[in-house]
N, C-alpha and C positions, 0 to 999 in steps of 0.2 A: 374451543380449538385454538391451540397456540403453536406457533412455529415461525418459519422464515417468511417475512413479508416482502423483502427486497434484498438485493445484493449488488455489490460492485467490486470489480477487481481492477487492479492497476499494475501494469508491467512497464518498467522504465523503457525509454526509447532506444537506448544503446544495447547492442548485443556483441558478445565476445565469442568469436570462433575458437573453440578449444584447441584446434590444431595450431593456432598461433603461439600457444604456450610452448609446445614442443619445438617449434621453429626458433623461438627466442632463447629457450633455456636448454634445449636438448633433452628434456625430460618432462614428465607430467602431460597435461593436455588430454586428448582423446577426440571422440567424434561428437558432432552436434554443436550447439551454441548454449550460452547462458546469458541471462539478462543482467545488466549492470546499472546500478543507480548512478546518476550523474554526480559530479563533485559537489553540486549544490542541493543534493537530496539526502535525506536521512529517513529514519523510520517514521518520524512525525509527519514530514511533508508527504511521503507516499501514503501514509494512513489517511491524510486529508483528501488526497486525490481519489482514493478508493471510496471514501465516505461520501464525497460529492456525487460520485456516480450512483451510489446506492440510494441516496436521498432524493436524487432527481426522479427516481422511478416510483416514489411513494409520496403521499400527502402527510404521512405521520411525522410527528416531531418527537425525537427520542427524549425521554426523561432521565436516561442513564447512558453514559458512554464508558465502555470498558476497553482499554487499550493494552494490547499485549505485544511485546517485542523482546528479542534477546539483545538487539543492538540499540539499547536505550540511549536517547540523546542526552539525558541527564540522570544523575542520581541525586537524592534529596528532593530535587524539584520534580513536580508531576508533569509528565509530557502530555497526558490526556487533556490537560487544560489548554495546551496549544491547539490540539485538534478541535476541542470545543469552541475556542475563540475563532478559529478560521472558518468553522461551519456556522458561526453566528447563532449558536443555540442559546436558549434562555438561561439566565444565571441560576435558575432553580434546578437545572439539570445537573445531576451528580456525574463527575468525571473522575475516573480512577485508573491507575496503572496496574496491570497484572504482569507478573514476570519476576526476573528475566529468565524464562525457560520456555521451551517449546510446549511443554505440558500446560503452562498457564494459558496459552492461546486456546487449547481445547477446553480447558476449564472455564474460560470466559463464556464460550458458547453454552456449555452445560449450565452455568449459573443463569444465563439469560433465558434459556428454555424452561428452567424450573422456577423462574421468578414471575413477576407481574409487570404490567405497564409495557412501555416500548423501550427497548434497549438496542443501542448501536454497539455491536461487537466489532472492534477494529484490530487487525493483526498485520504487522509489517515486519520485514527483516532484511538485513544486508548480510550476506554470507560470504566469507572469504577464508583464507588460510595462508600459510607460508607459500612463497613463490614456488611453483612446480608441484604443490601438494595436490592430493586427491580432493580435498575440501575446496581448494581454490577453483579447480576445474568443474567439479560437480555441483557447487553451490549456485545459487541464483538469488536475485533481489526482486521482491514483489510485495504487494499489499492486497488485502481483501477486507471488505466490510460487509457485515450481515445485519439487517434490521430485523429484530425479533419482536413479534407482537401477537395480537389476538384478533379474532373476528373473520369476516368474509374476505379480508384482504390477504389472508395467509395463502401463500402459493405452495408451501411444503409443510404439512402438518407433522409435528413431532410425535412419533408413536411411542418412543421410549428408548432405553439403552442400558448400558452397564459399564462399570469401571473395574479395572484391576490394577492395583498399585503395588509396586515392589521396589525396594531400595537395592540398587545394584549399580556397579560402575560400568557405564556404557560410553558416554561422551561428557566431557567437562572442560571448563575454561575458567580461569580465575579472572576477576575484573581487570581490565586494562590490557589483557593479552589478545593478540590477533589470532593466535593458533588455538583451535580446539584439539584436545587430546582424546584418544580413543583407546578403549581396552580391546581385547581380542574380538574381531568381527564375528567369528563363528559362535563364540560364547553369547554375544549380543543377539545374534539371529535365533539361536535355540531358545533363549530366554524370552524374547519377544513373541515368537510363534506360540509358545505355551500360554503366555498371558493373553495374547490376542484371540486365540481359539476359545479360551475360557470365557473371556468377556463377550465374545460374539455369541456364544451359546446362551449365556445368561441374558444378554440383551434381546435375543429372539424370544425367549420365554417371557421377559418383562413386557415386550411389545405385542405378545400374542401372535407371533409369526413363525413360519417355518423357513428353512433355507430356500425352498421352492418359491416362496412368496417374494423373495428379493430379486428385483430386476437388474440392479446395477450396484456394484460396490466400488468405493474408492479407498485406497490405503495410503495414508501419509506416514512415512517411515523415515528413520535416520538416513538410510541409503536406499537406492533403487533396488539393490539386491535383496535386502530384507523385505521391502515392500512387495516385490514379485513373489518371494517365497511365502509371505503371509497370505497374499491373494490366492495362491494355489492351494492353500489348506482350508479355505472357507467353504468351498463347494458351490460358489455362485458362478454361474456361467459367464456373465458379462462383467468385465473389470474396466473401470474408467481409466483413461490414460493418466499417468502420474506426472506428465509434462517435464520429466527430468531431461529428456533429450533436447528440448528447445528452450526451456526456462531454467531448469536446474532444481536442486533441492532447496526450497525457500524457507526452511526452518519454521519459525513461529507462524509465518504466513501460509504455509502449505495446507493445513487442514481446511481453512476457509476458502483458499484459492481452489482446491480440488472440489469442494462442495459447490462453489459458484460455477465452475466449469461443468460439473455434472448436472446441475440444474438447468444450465443453458441448453443442454442436449436432451433433456428429459421431456416426457409428454405427461399430460394429466393422468392420474390414476396409477402411476408407477411407484414402487417402493424402492427407496434409495438408502444405501448403508454407507456410513462414513466410519472408518476405522483409523484411529490415531495411535501410533506407537511412540511413546515418549515417557520414559521412567514408569512404564506400565502400559496399559491399554485403555483407550476410551472409545466406546462404540455408540453410535447414534443412528436411529432409523427414522426415516421420513416418508410420508406418502404425499405425492404431488396432488394438488387440488384442481378443480376446474378453472380457478382463477389464474393458473399458470398459462392457460391458452391465450389470455388477453394481456399477459405481462410481456413487456419489451425491455430487455436488458440494455442499459446504456453502455455502449462500447464493450461488446462481448469479448471474452477471452480469445476466442478464435480470430476475431478481427485484429486484436492487438498482436497476436502471434504472427499474423501476416504482415505486420508493419515493422517498424524499427530500422535502425541503421547500424552498420558495423563500427567497431571500436578497436583501435590498435592495442596491443598488449602493453606497450610501454605507457600509453595514456591510462590504461586500467591500473597499472602499478602506481602511477602518480596519484590518481584519484584515491587509491586505497592507502596512501601514505607509505608505500613500500620503497619508493625512491623519491628523492627530492629534486625537482627540476628548477632551474634558475628562473625565478619569477621576474616580471617587469621591475625595473629599478625605481620603484616608487614606494613611499612609505606604506606599510600595512595599516589597515584601518584601525582606529581606536575602538574600544568596546562601546556598545550602545548604552544609552541611558535608560535604566529601568523606570525611572519616574516619567521620563518623556514618553516611553512606550505605553505606560499605564494611562497617560492622558489621551492617547490616540488609538486605543485598542480596536475600535470599529474600523478605522482606516488601515492600520498596520496589519491586523490579522484578518479582518473581514472584507477588506478592500471596498469600503462603503464611502462614496462621495456624497455630495449634496446637490439638490436641484432647486433653483429659485422658483418659488410658487407662482410668481407673476410672469416672468418671461421664459421660464423653462431652461435656463442656462445650467449646465452641469459643471460643477467644480470638483477638480481632482488635484490635490487633496481637498477635502470639504472646506467650505468657507462659511463664515457667519454673515459676511457683508456681500450685497449684490454687486454685480459688475459695474454698475454706474454709481455705486456708493450711496444710493438713496435709501436702501432698506437694510435692516439688521435683524438677524434671527428670524427671517421669514423663508426658511429652507426646509425641505423634506429630505430625509435620508435616501440615498440612491445607491443600492447595492450594485456593484459593477463586476463581481467575480465571474459571473456567468455571461457577461456581455462580450461579444466579439468586436474586433476592430480592424482597421485598415492601416497599413504602414504609409505614412505621409512622406517620411524621409528617414534615413538611417546613417550611421557611421560605424566603422570598425576601428576600435581603440586598442592599439597594441602596447600602450604605455601605462594605462591605468592598472592598478594591482588586481590580480585575479589568480586563484589557484589553477585556472585552466584558460590561459589567454589564447586568442584575443577576446575582448568583450564586444558584443554587438549591441549597440544602443539604437533604438528606433523611436521616433515620434509617432504615436498611434492615435488615430481618430476613431473613437468608439462609436458604435452604432447608436443612433438616437441621442448623441451629444456627449461631449467630454473629449479632451485631448490631454495626453500625458507622455512624457519621455520615459521609456521603460527599457530594461535590459531583456534581451532575448536569450532563451536557453534551449537546449536540445536542438541547436541550430548551427550549421556550418556557414561561415561567412559568405561563401559563394552561392548559397541558396536564397539569400535575402534579396528582395527587390521591392521597389516602390509599387504600391498597390497590392502587395501580399496581405493575406488575411492572417490574423493571430487570435489566439484565445489565451486566457490567463491561467496560470498554474502557481501553486503555493510552493515556495522554495526558500533556501537560505541565501542571504546576500553574502555573509561571511561569518566566521566565528572568531571572536577575540576575547581573551581573558576567560575562556571557557563558556562564553555567552553566545548562543546562536541567534543571529539577527535575522529573523524570518520576515519575509515580505513576498510580494507577488511579482512574477516575471511573465513575459509573454512567450508563447511558442507557436511556431508556424502551423497553420491548418493546411495539411498536405492533401492533395487529391481532390 
């Protein structure tokens, strides 16, 4: 039996009320909200956060990482290796990028389900468009990760599916452009519905199912309109929410995000269908197993939907590079050193300190020499990414360079040892107080000369 063993979904903390677009520009906007990745987030950092949630819920260690995004942080360089390093996976694990297309994300899941071993399928995306456009308002930023494996740990057995591939102009964007261009919406809708119905019928036959056997279907489509039209043609009584009213259309992340949301609401013994419309149609069927009853999702999608904080539209435009705000008058940072980063991979990407074997002192960053200078190389690695901490003191810096000033720095005492000054993110300055609790999150410090300087920041534990 092969299928989904675990999953994790990540929604950024900030939310944009679509009505603010109309108020600011006099056009565009609409009802509902969309998720917005922070200025220090990209597809890789969001993919790391989703993967951390997925791996916390299982004891399996992936031997393959497949990373899909349309908003790739790099070309030439592999971004999946950044995810691999932050998760501290063994160097024998294969890490590959898929993309850059929405269909590649669905293809990654298909490859994992038809393969062997344990595969981590990660999909993340940042969606936007020109100011006032439908894409800007309807898009959303998110990530989701699925652990695919075999055995008794499987919570959703893969029953089968089918594909329908066709070359036609629907949505396209050349590298470097912020705007996706779209052909005629009605043409796309008619084409996708024909492909989707055919793949759904063939998938049912391959899985040995009838329409009446399917309990819930989720449709990931280029637009909410196409998704609703497709769902209405399948004959399945129950359709899972597409999350477009609260999250937005999340591109490459949408198939895995909808599957994660559907699994969180499912019960053992149900048949779930996932239909992905992107340059064709991809249909997969799953049956939830008794193992689902004892599975606890880490930070369910529903809980994350209930959280979040508002974001002004002008700040959104700044984060997306649509307008340039005057930064603090301090020099921008120089590019990071590739060789220095290579010498400290465990610390920089994995946030691994060291602990003195004799007196238990935790060093951050890691040290080879004991606090009293009496011992050398008598340390054990001390992973700190999942360790929470308490704010001992903090400062609000309005002079240091930042794409989104001010910067909040805090000195954090970590549980069970270790103290470190860290930058806080997803945080308003008036929220911070001594004694506040923080957890770590993987982010970008800055980008210089096209190099993303990744490291770990703290974010407040609210509630």
